[in-house]
N, C-alpha and C positions, 0 to 999 in steps of 0.2 A: 577774828573772835574765837575762843575755846568752845568747844562741844561738850557739853553736857555726858559726863560719866554715869554709867549704868553698875558695871561691874566690878567686884574685889578679884584679889587676884584666883581666891578659891574657887569662883565662879568660875572664870576661864579655865582653869585646871580639872574643874568637874566637869567643865563641857568636852572637854579635851578629852578626857577619858572614854567618853563614849566609844572614841574609834578603837577603845583596845578592842570592846565587843564585837562594833562589825569588823574588826581586822580578823580576829578570831573566827569568823564565819569567811571571809573573804579571801584571806589570804592562804589560808587552810583549803579551802576549795581549789580556789585558781591556781594552788601550787602542785597540788598532789592527786586531786580525783581521779584525772587522768591516767597516772601512774597506778594509780590503787587499782581502778577499774580493768585497765589492760596487762597490768603484771601478778596482780593480786587473784582479782576474781575469774580474768582469763577473758572478757569481752573485746569485742575488736573496735579499733580506735575510731575507724570509720562510720561504724554504726552508731556507737557515742555519738561520736561528732553530729552526724545528722539529728541525733534525738534532740541534742543539745540546742541545734540551732531551730528546727520545730517549735520546741519549748519557747525560742524567742519572739516568734510570732504573737503568743499567749501575753508574754511579757508587755510588750509594746502598744496594749491597749490600757493596762494597769497600773503605769506612770501616773496620765495625767489624769485617772479616775481619784488615786491615791491622795494626789495635789490637790482636786478640787475639792474632794471631800475635808483635806487638815484645814483649807479654807473657809469652809463651811461649817465646820467643829466650833461648838460652845461649849466649856465645861470648866468645872472646879480646875482643872491642871495645866485649863487655855486650847488652845488650836492643836498643836505639835505635840505635846509630850504625852497626852492619853497613847495616840498612834506608835510613837517610840516606845512607850512602855510596852502594850500588848502584843504588838509586832514582832519582837524579839521573843517570848514566847516560843511563837512558831516557828521561828529563825532555829532556837536550840532543838525544839523537837526534830525537825525536817534537816537538819546537818547531822544530827546522830545517825538519821535514819539513812539518810544516801549511803553512810560507811558502814552498814550493816544491813547489805548485801545478804539474804538468807542462801547459805551455801548449797541446800540440797536442794534449791529451788532449779527447775530446769532453763536454758539460757532465756526464752522468751519471755518468762516470768521475771529474769534477772532486770531486761530493761524496761520493762513498765514496772516494776519496782523505784528503777532509779529514774525514770524519766516522771513519774506521779512527785516523789519527794521534792527529785531537783525542780520542776516545776513550780511546786507550792513552795520550797524556800523562796526563789529567785523571784517569781512573777505575785507573790501574796505577801509574804511575811516580811522579807529583808526590803522589799520597794516600802511598805508602809512607815516602818523604821528608819530605814536609810532617807527618805524623801522627808520626812520629821524631824531627824536627827537636822538634817541640812538648814532647814526651814528656820530652826530655833537660832541661828545666826542674824535672820533681819527681825524675828520677833522677843527677842531679850536686851537689845541695845540698836539704839539709831547713830550711835557713835561709829564713824569709818575704821576709827584708829582700831578701838577695842573687837572691831569685826575680822580686820587682820589678825590680829592678836588671837582672836580665838580660832582662826582659821589654821595660825602656827602651830599652838597649843594639838588643836585637832589631828594635824598633820606631822607632829614629832611623835605622839604616839603612837598612830597609823603605821608611820613606819620604824618605830622600835617594835611594836608587834609582830608588824610582818618578819621584819629581821631575826625576831625571835622564834617565829613559827618556824620560819625556813630555817634558819640553823639547827634544833633541837628536834625535829620531828621525824626522822629518819630515824635518828638514834634511840628516840622516843617508844616508835614502835619497835624496834630493835629491841630496848629493853622488854616492853610488853610481853614479848617470846614473840614477833613476827606472825605473821601472817592475819587471815580476817577479821579473828579475834582481835589482835592486838591494833589494827587498826579502828575496828569499834571501839574499843575501852578509849582509845586517844581521843575521837571523836566527843564521846559523853564528859571527857573531864573538860575539855576546849568549850563546848557547850554550856557547861555547869560553869566555868569559870566567866564567858559571855555575859550569861544572864546575871551574874550577881553585881559585874561592873556597871552593866548598860540600868540596870537599876539606878545605882548610885549617880551615874550622870544625869540621870531623869528630873532628880529633886536638887541637884547644886544647883540649878538654874530656875528661874521667875519669869514666865512670858508678861511684857508690856500688854496693861491695858488699851483698849481699843483706839479711846479717846486719846493716849497717850502713842501710839503708833501715826495716826492721822493728823500729828502735828500740835495736839490742844484746842482742840474745839473746830478744828477745820472739818467742814462736812464733806466727806467723801462717802461717794454711791454706794448703796451696800452691795455687796458681793450674791447678788442673786441671780448667776449668768450659771449653765450648765457646761456640760461637758464640751460641748460643740461650743459654744462660747471661749469656754477656755483655750480651746484648743486652734481659734481664729484669733484670739490674743496673743498667743505664744508664737505663732505661725508670722503674726505681724510685726515681731520683735527680731529683726536680724541676730542682733549681738546674741538672743538665747539661742539662734538657729548656727552660729557660730561657737557658741560655748559645748552644744550639745556634740558638734562635730569634734570637737577638740578632745573631749571626755571620752567618745568613741573611740577615736585613736589613742589615746593613752591608752584602752585598755586593753587595746589591740596589742600595744608594744607591752603590756604586763604579758600578757597571754604568751608573745615569742618568746620574752624575757624567761616566762614560765618554763617553757620549752626546754629551759637550761639541763633539769633535772636528766633528760635523754641526751643532750648534749655533753655535759661531762660523764655522762656512766660511760657513753658510746664511742665518742672522740675524742674525750681527754680520758677516761679509761681509768675514773674515780668519782665517784659520785659523791662523796664530801666536799669536793670543791664547788659542789651546789651552796652550800652553807658561806663558803669562803667568798663565794659572787655576793652572796647577800648580804656582806658584810659591805663590799667595797660598793654595793649600789646604795645602801639604806643609812649607812654614816655619813655620808656627804649631805644627802637629803635633809637630815637631821639638823647638821650645821647650817645651811643655807636656810632652812627654815627657823632658826634659832635669830640670825640675822635679817629676815625679811622685813619686820616691821620696821625697822631702823633704815633698811633701806629703801624702802616705801618712801617714807619723810624725806630722803634725802632726795630722790628723784622725785618728789611731788608728784606720786600717785603711782599707778601699778602696770601701767601700759608698755614706757619703755623696759623696767625693770625686767618683766616676762618675756620681752621679747628678744631683749638680749642674752640671757638667759637659756633661751633656745638654741641661738648660735654658739654659744661654748655646748650646748649639747652633741647639736649635729657635729662639729669638730671632734669632738669625743667619742661618739659614736663611729663616726669615719676612721679614728686613729684603732678604732677596739677591732674594723674589720681587719685592718692590714694586721695588728698584732695576731687576728685568729688565726691565718693563713700563713704565716712564719714560725705560728706554732709557741709562740712566747707568753706562757700565763701570766710572769708580772707585768708585762706591757698591759695585756688586756686588763690586769685588776686594777692599773693604775689610770688607764683610760675609761674605763668602766665608772669610774670615781670620779673624772671630769665631768662624764655628762651627767652624770647622777646631781652633781651640785648646779648644773647648770638647770635642770628641771626644778630643784628646789622653788625658787620665788614662786611659780605662778601654783605647784601645789599649797603654799601655803597662803596666797593671798584670793588662790580660786574663791572661796566660797563670798568673799568680800568685792569682789567680782560679777559671782552673781544675788548680790544682792543689790549694786548699782545695774544690773540689767534690768531688775525687778522695778526699780525705782525708774529706769526707764518709760516701763511701759503707765506706771501710775502718773509721769510727766507727759506721756502722748496719747494716753486712752483714760486717765483719771479714773482706774482702777487700781483695787490691788491685789496681786494675785502670788501673795510670796510661797503659800505652799506648792501651788501649781506650777510656780517659778522652777522652783528646786526640783523638779521631776526630771530636768537635765542630768543631775546629777545618780538618780536612778537609774534612770534609763543609758546615761552611757556607762556605767557601769555593768549594767545587765547587758545591753546589744554589743559593747564592745569586749567585757570580758566573757561573755558566752561564745559569740562568734567567733573570737580568738581562741577561746578555747575548741569550737567544734572545727574551725580550719586546722589548727593543730593537727586533731585527730583524723581531719581527710586529707592531711599533707604526709603525714606517719605513713597512713594505709597506701597512698597510691604510691609512698618509697618503699613499699613491700617491708615496710616496720612488722619484727615477730616478737611479741614481748616474749616469748621461749627461749629465744636464743639470745645467746652470750655473746656474740659475736654479728652486729647488723651487716647487711650485704651493703657495697657500697654506693648503692644508689640512696639508702635509708645514710650513709652517712653526708653526703653531697647534699639532702634534702637538710638536714640540721645544720649545717655552715649556714645554707639559705633561712632558716627560720631564725637562728639565735644570733646570726652577724647581718645578714642583709636587711632582712624587713625592718628592724628597730630600727635602723638609720633611715630609711625610707620613710618610715612614720613618722620620725623626728622631725626630717625636713616637711613634711606635711603640714605636722602643728606650728611649726618655725612660720610656714605662711600667713595659716591662718589668726595666728597672736599679730602676724605684720598689720592686720587690719582690724583690730578687736580694741579700738580703742572707747568704751561704751562710758567713761569717765570724762572724757572732752566733749561726749556727746551730750551727757547731762547738763555741762558746766554752760555749754553752750545755747540747748534750751534755758536755762532759767536765766542767764544773761539778757535774754532776747527777753524774757517777760517784763526783767527787772526794767529796760529801758525805755518799754511803752507806758 
């Protein structure tokens, strides 16, 4: 039986464009905040890393809180769209603030400014915006194919934006005159662009009614649970825990790859190669995303596609390590592209997997927790990305990195090899192992079959 369709092509494209706004924040912050703080402001990489780690303790409480609030929201715009719309206003302001640390202030005050702005961005505004944006996958359509397509459009825009920002930002800062003032100008421009595009994305889709979401008249228990009950529901869903784990590992991976700005500068002696490697990573991801919906249909689901993709990714990263030690940049680029191609399918259908995970809770517990379920997206981005950036700071500090030196000590060079070559490989292996057990689609079908057989 053919599934009912809910979306036009422009709804899917409009929804996907929201990740341009999201990655204006995330790609800019994760790729450049550390080098801005160490090489421009002059702060300690180790102290910055510690502040980021402390900030994550607060973040851990806000994800489920905002997810639960979204589930309980009733407004003219629906459940998720108000949080997506208004949350980004705070994102724009705090992103600009992070890259506008007053030069005349003392070091302690500069650390405090960064900590407050960073915590508000990640723990409050980005959380509200990102969970709401992800939850829309479940709230605007019940069609599984459309959910996969939404995810593919979303991440095509996401990786395209990451590619653009990673490719042009260093040159853009130089064009603006370099130094702290230039970073501030670039951050304000990015913030305004993100704010406009986020608003367009919010109004490109419309949420379905409660009756439609519940199956056209099915009696669904009213979501009157509190934070503690929401946490219990999530903790009881093993697939939610797996997705959280993969999301955190992905962001740790990204943080290590973003340390490439240091690797290119001090190991390969050419900071402009960072943009070249961004092309090698993001173009294959975009290509994979284009074909993901077709491959999901061909292989009757997402499980096999995701697992086989990450097998390819592991092989690719293993050869990147080999190429790095023999000093072959062309080989590094080629196998970076192969690894990215393998990672692409999971990026494209991840939101659809989370929607299936939410369905698993509904089938087993009888409660809809769509907004709360999508807390794993924000939780993973913030914990994985934040702790990854923090770990990068700690590792640089441990290796005796000094942002004022043109040539770093050998201990730092050795550490950059570990951070950029070895750790991404280890992380990909761990993701592959978790994905081998994440057949939530199969679990849902089994439950439905057992009920129909009664």
